N, C-alpha and C positions, 0 to 999 in steps of 0.2 A: 440546672444539666450535672449531672456527677462529676467529678473531680478524674474518677475513671475514666469516662468516655473523653473529657477535656486529654487527658494524658495520652489516650488511643491515639487521637488525630495528632496531635502535636510529634507523636512516633513516625506517624504515616508521613507526615508533611516532611519530618527529618530525614527519614530513609528516602524518599524521592528526590530532596535535593542531593544527599549523597551520590545515588544513581546520575545525575546531571552533573556534579560534580566530576567524577568519575570518566566521564566523557569530555570535558572542557579540559583535565587534567592532563590528560594523556596526549592532546592537542597541543598544546600550551603550556601552561605551568599552573600550579596550585594556586600562587597568588592570582594569576592573572584569570583564573577559573571563577575565584570567590567575586572579583569585581565582575565578571560579563554574567553571572547567573541571575540576579536579579530584574538588569533590564531585559534579558532574553525572555524570562516569564513574565514580565509587565507586557513586554509585546506581544508575546503570544496569548495573554487574557484580554487584552483589549483589541488583537486582529491590527496591531500598528507597528510602526517603524523602532528600530533599537534608538534609532535619533530623537524620536519624541521624550526617549524616558531616561536617557543617558548621554556622557559626552564620551562613551568608550567605545561609538559604533566605529569612528577612522582605526583607531587602534586593532578594535575587532578583525574588522574586514581586511587591515593588513595581513592580521596573522593568518586569516583564512587563506589568504593570497599565496603566503609564504609556505604552505603545506601543500603535499601531494596529493589528488582524488583516493591513492591508497592508502593515505595517512587517516583520512576523515573516514574510509570504509574499514581500515581494522581498529580504531578506536571503537567505532559503534558497534562494529560485531565482536568488539572482545566483552562491551557491556552487555548487549544482547545475551552472549553464552553465559555469563553467569545468571541472568535474570530467567532461563530458558528453565533453570531448575524449578520454578513455579510454573511453567506451563503444564505440566502433568504429559504422562504418555500415552494417552487414547488415542483413537484414530482421529486424523482431521481430514478436512475438506480443505485445500487453498485454490485461490484464484488468482490468475495474473493478469494484469491491466496495465494502462497508461492514463497517467492523470499530468494534465496542465495545468500551468499557471502561467495565465496572462503576461504579456508583456507591452508596454505600451509605448517603448520608447523608438528611436531609428536605426540604432546599432545593430549591424549584422553580422553571426558569426555561426559557426556549426551546432551550436546549442540550442540557438534561438530559431524556431521552427515555425511553420503556418499551421494555423490552429486546423484542428478535425473537425471541429464543431461550426457550421454555416451561422448559427443565430448568436454567435458571442460576439460582444462588441470590439475586443480586440482581435488583430490579424496575425499576431505571431506570440507565441508561448515558449516557456521552457517547459519538458516534456520528462516525467520520470514513468520508468516501468517498473512496477511493484508486484509484490507478492504478500498476500495478506491471510490468515485463517477465516474459512468461515465457520461461524457458530451454528448457525440452521436458526438462530434468535433475531427477532428482529433488532436493527442497530447493532449487531453484535459479529462486528469484524474487526478483525486486531491486524494491523498491520505491522508487518516484520520487518520489512528488507528495501529497499529501493535502488535503482541505478540510475543516472543520469543518461538522457537521451540524445544523441545528436545525428546530424545527417548522416548515413550511410551506415550506420550502426546495426550489426549483425543480429539479426533476431534470435535467432535458435541459441547463438553463444550466450547471450544476454539471459534468457530462458535457463540455459545452463547454470550459470552464475548465481542467480537467484534461488534456484532449487536446491544447489550444492551448499549454497550458506545455511539455508534455514533447514535443510534436513537433519544434521544434528541435534537440532533442539528441540525436534519431535518426533512424535510418535509414529505407526504406522500411516501414512499417506493412503486416503482412502481413495481419494479423486484429485485430479487438478484441473482447475475450467479455466478457459478461454472465450474471450468473443471472439466475433467474427474477425478483427483486426490482427486475430493472431494465423489466420488459417494458412498454412505453409506446409507444402511437401516435406521439407527439409526438419522442420518442427517435428512433424508427425514422425517421420523415420526415427528422430534421435528420442521420443518418447517410448517408442516400439523397440527402440534396442535396447534401453535401459529401464525396459518393464515398470515405467511410470503409467500408472491408471490416469485415463484423460477424457476430457468431454471438450470437445472444441464446436462450437458456433460457425457453422459454414456460409457465405455469401450465397445468395440465391443471382447466381451471375452464371452467363452462358448459354446456349439454346437447349441442349440437354441438360441440364439442372432446372429451366424454367419448364420445360415440357413433362417432364418428369412431375414437378410439384402440380403442373395442370391435371395430369393423368391421376393422381395419387387421390384416393378419396378420401381418407384419413390418416393413413399410418403405412408407412412404406419401410421395409428394412432390407437392405442391400449390402454389397460390398464396395468399398472404393479402391479403386487401383490407379496408381499412378506413378510419374518418373521423373528423377532430377539430377541434373549433372553437377558433381562438385570434385575438383582436382584430376579433371580428364577423365574421371569415373563415372557410369551411370547408375545409379539406386533407385532400386524399385520401391513402391510404397502401397501398403495395404492397411487398410481399417474399413471397421463396421461403419455404413454408412444409413442415415434416418432423414426421413420425412416426415415433417410431426404439421398436419395442416387443421387450422382454426383451432389453435391453442391461444387462450386468452385473444382472439380475434387476429391474430396472424398466421403466418406458416415460417415456420421453423426446420431448418437442414442443419445434421450434426453428423460430424465423424466422432466416434470413441473406439475406446481398448476395451468398453462395456457391451455385453448382450444385454439388449431390451428388449420385452416383449409386448409392449405400447407405448403410444405418446405421452401417457402419463406419467409413466415411470420415467422418461427423460425429461419433460417438464418439473416433475418433483424434485429431481436433481440438480437441475440447472437453476430452479427460480428463487433457490437460497444466494447464488451468485449477482443475481440482480440488487440487493439488499448492498453490494459494492457502492451505488450511487448515491444511497442514504448516508452511507456511512463517509464517504468523499465529502459528503457535506457536513460534517461532524470535523473532520480534518480540515478544511475550510475555514469553520468557527472559529479557529485557533490559531490560523496563520499567523507568521510572523512575516512581515511584510518588508518590502525591499524594492528598489528602483536600481540596483545594481545591475549590471549587465554581465558581471562576471558569474559563470556557470557554477566557481566553488561556492560562491558566500549563497547561491540559491539552493545548492546541495546541502550544504551543511544545516541549511535553515531546513528545511525537509526533512532530514532525519532526526532533527531537534524537536520537530513536532510529532515524528512516527514514534519517537522514544516517548513525548510525553503521553502519547495514546496507550501506547503500552504502559505505562506506570498507572495510568489512569484504570485500565481494565483488571490490573493486576491486585490493585489495592483500594478503588474507590468508585467502581464500575455500576453502584446503585445510586450514586450521585449524578448530577448532571456534569459534564466536561468543564464546560463554563464554570458551574461552582466548585470544582475540583481546584481549577488552576485561580479561581477568585482567592479562595483559602491562603493560597502560597501569596499572595499578594498584598490582602489586610491583615492576616496571621488569625490563628486558631479563636480567640476571646471575641473578635470583632465579628467573626464568621458566624459562631455559636449564638450572637446577638442579634445577628440577621436571620438564621435560619435553626432555631433552636433543634430540630433534628439532624441536622448534618451528622453529630458526632453518633449516632446510631446507627446512618447507612454505612458507615466505615467497614470494611469487611476484611 
């Protein structure tokens, strides 16, 4: 293996560590950041607990608890804002979604919520509302930002926060895609008023929708009209409404700001949103585990996981995520001995 390749990998890993140190330093101190860095990387690489790899877990958790949610968000946004230089300014497709981290304890608080998935072994979970770039390629989802979710949280306000945070980092937004858990008249109104292009999967609920699906042979295009009340004011909502039957053996309902001529146009636009589930598996493969019932600790680890994925996409996306993390654990020379072609895949 050439010394040039080895040097290149050294620079990549040094740069990645520098970005993580920036996040930790703005929250804690430079000295503490250096102490916390390697245990966090070790835990992410092994999908394990900080306690397993270091005696710094208690001090790290105490430091996190002594910060405000806004402090963690500001530090993360500061690092991501500088990294956005590498994102480019081409058109982007975004997806907003929820992700759960199962919780097996007995503690109850506003951030520990019943799971939305019936087949999960856990009954409760920490939930995060996330926004990601969808590139249209297999396993090419780049997570950008997330907010912790709690009981009674306002959906539209949270979506507004996510979009307004990441918008300066990106080029023109081509579409923002939502699954049926986000269908909301208030959200549609907000997206229309702010001229954000959107596609929302609508649940097939109620007699009228079910009857329309029954009568539709293949594709239906019409108008969705609704109303909602807020602050003693009634707002009218209007959107394009679509029924797509027998697409991948299912019937789909959507509302969108975009005009579609047939069901395959809708399907082709929405299908790359399905890759988000595949990429959550990537996120979970390097999760920093925790038994803590404190939501700030869970949230901090979630954002660190997100930053690691962004750094991977920016500098080593041709290498497996686990390989990328493993190289920061065992060092460049050892990685090159195990995987001789590793240096060649760093871009």
